[in-house]
C-alpha positions in Angstrom: -0.5 -0.2 -0.4 1.4 3.5 -0.8 1.2 6.5 1.4 -0.5 9.3 0.1 -0.1 13.3 0.6 -3.1 14.0 1.5 -3.8 11.5 4.3 -4.0 12.2 7.9 0.0 12.0 8.2 2.8 13.4 6.0 6.1 11.7 5.5 7.9 13.9 8.4 7.8 14.1 11.7 6.8 17.4 11.9 4.3 17.6 9.3 3.1 14.5 11.6 3.0 17.0 14.5 1.1 19.8 13.0 -1.2 17.7 11.4 -1.9 15.5 15.2 -2.2 19.4 16.3 -4.1 20.6 13.8 -6.8 17.6 14.1 -7.0 17.3 17.7 -8.1 21.6 17.9 -10.8 20.2 15.2 -12.1 17.4 17.4 -10.4 16.8 20.7 -12.5 13.6 21.9 -10.7 10.9 22.9 -11.7 7.3 20.7 -12.7 4.8 23.2 -10.6 2.8 24.6 -11.3 -0.1 23.4 -10.7 1.1 19.6 -7.6 2.5 21.1 -6.4 -0.8 22.3 -7.3 -2.7 18.4 -5.3 0.6 16.7 -2.4 -0.4 19.3 -1.9 -4.2 18.1 -3.3 -3.4 14.5 0.4 -1.3 14.8 2.6 -3.4 17.1 1.6 -6.4 14.1 2.8 -3.7 11.5 5.8 -4.4 9.5 6.0 -0.4 9.8 6.2 0.0 12.9 9.9 1.0 14.1 11.7 -0.1 17.1 11.1 3.3 18.7 7.5 2.5 18.6 6.7 5.0 15.4 5.7 4.5 12.5 8.0 4.4 9.8 5.7 5.3 6.7 4.4 8.7 8.5 6.8 9.0 11.6 3.9 9.4 14.0 4.4 7.9 17.6 2.1 5.3 18.1 0.9 5.7 21.3 0.1 9.0 21.3 -1.2 8.1 17.2 -4.1 5.7 18.3 -5.7 8.0 21.1 -7.3 11.0 18.8 -11.3 9.9 17.7 -10.0 11.8 14.2 -6.9 10.0 13.8 -6.4 7.5 11.1 -3.7 4.8 9.3 -1.7 6.0 6.4 -2.3 2.2 4.7 -5.8 2.1 6.2 -5.0 -0.6 8.6 -7.2 1.5 11.0 -9.6 4.0 10.3 -10.7 7.4 12.2 -14.1 7.8 14.1 -14.6 4.1 14.9 -16.6 3.7 17.8 
């Protein structure tokens, strides 16, 4: 799967951090714990997780990325606003 430039995250850490801040300002709701756990499990099993527990595609810190309700995986392994 290919990372699209219009996805939630970009290729650099700073672009990802800026996008995450923007998304949280637009909607500060937190995903339910079971959704966070599901997202975390998917990321933990993903071939793109690094030894630093970041995504090698979007540079996001996984433990932080899975919490906001309106975040999504850059290759659609999980989507935003799950309930």
